[in-house]
N, C-alpha and C positions, 0 to 999 in steps of 0.2 A: 551597581550591586550594593544593596544595603546590608549592613552587618546585623546578624540576628541579635535580638535582645536576650540577655541572660537574666533569668530570674535569680535574685539573691535568696538563697535558702533562709527561711526564717526559723528561729528556734523558739520553743515554748518557754513560758515563764519559769517553770521548774528547771528546765535546762539552763536558762540564763542565770538563775539563782545558784545552781550547782557550779557553773563556770566562775561566777563571782566569788563563791565560797572557796573554791580551789585556789583562786588568785590571792585571796586574803590569807589563806593558810600558807601558800608559797612565800608571800611577803613576810609573814610573821616568822616563818621558819628561817628565812635568810637573816632577818634582824636578830633572831635568837642565836643563830650560829655566830654572827659577828660579835654579839655581846658576850657569849661564852668564850670565844677566842680571846677577846680583850681581857676578860676576867681571869682566864687561865694564865695569860702572859703576865698580868700584874701580880697574880698569886705566886708564880714561879720567880718573879723578880723580888719577892718579899715585900711588896708594897701594899698588901691587902689585909694583913692580919687585924689591924685595928680600924681600917677605913670602912669595912662593910658592916652595915647595921644588921643585927641578929634577925630582925624582922624580914629582911631581904633573904637571908640565908634560909630561914624557916619556909618562906614562900617558895623559894627555888627547890628546896629539898622535898617539900610536899608535892609540888607539881611533878618533879622527876619520879618520885615513888608512885604516884597515881598513874603517870604515863607508862611507866615500866609495867605496872600491874595490868593496865589495859592491853598492852602488847602481849603479855603472857596469856591473858584470857582469850585473846584473839588467835592463839596458837603459834605465836612468834616467840620461840624460845631463843632469845638472843643473849649473848654474854652481857653481864651487867656493866662491864667496863670495856672500852676499846683498847687496842694495843698502845703501849706507852702511857697508860693512864696515870701512873705516878702515885696511886693510892697504896700506902703501906698497910701492913697487917694491923698495926695499932689503930690507925685512923679508921679502918674498916670495922674493927671491934667496937671502938668508941661510938661510931655512928649507928651500928647495928644494935648495940645495947640501948642507945637513946631511942631509936625507933621502936623497939620492942616495948620499952617502958612507956612511951607515949601512947601506945595503943593497948596497954595493959595486957601484954602477952608475956608469959614466962618462957624461959628457954626450954623447959620440958614440953610445953605446949607446941612450940616450934618444932621440936623433934618429933612429936606425935603427928603433927600435920605433914611433915616431910615423909614420914613412914606411910601414912594413909594415902598421900598423893603420889607416892613413889617418886619423890624428888631427890 
């Protein structure tokens, strides 16, 4: 008795591209999580205040703000910080003020937007 041959299901090129893209995203996410973990640990140890170039901080903050905005526009209203984030009120105000200044938004305009958007 011979064993039946099983056909290997083939996938289309777009499906293969999607699978490859998802694998790249998963790998990048894992690498980012590892890097963020190491950065947070070094920051908490007090080893990063002078060592991190401002250009790196700018790129990281820009990417985080854009990603958070994308999540918001996709309908995912997630808290900005996770539990145990360690961000104090002064740091939040300093960063928020700098972000608003960088995009030329006054505090009054932010208040109006929040009222219009019912945020």
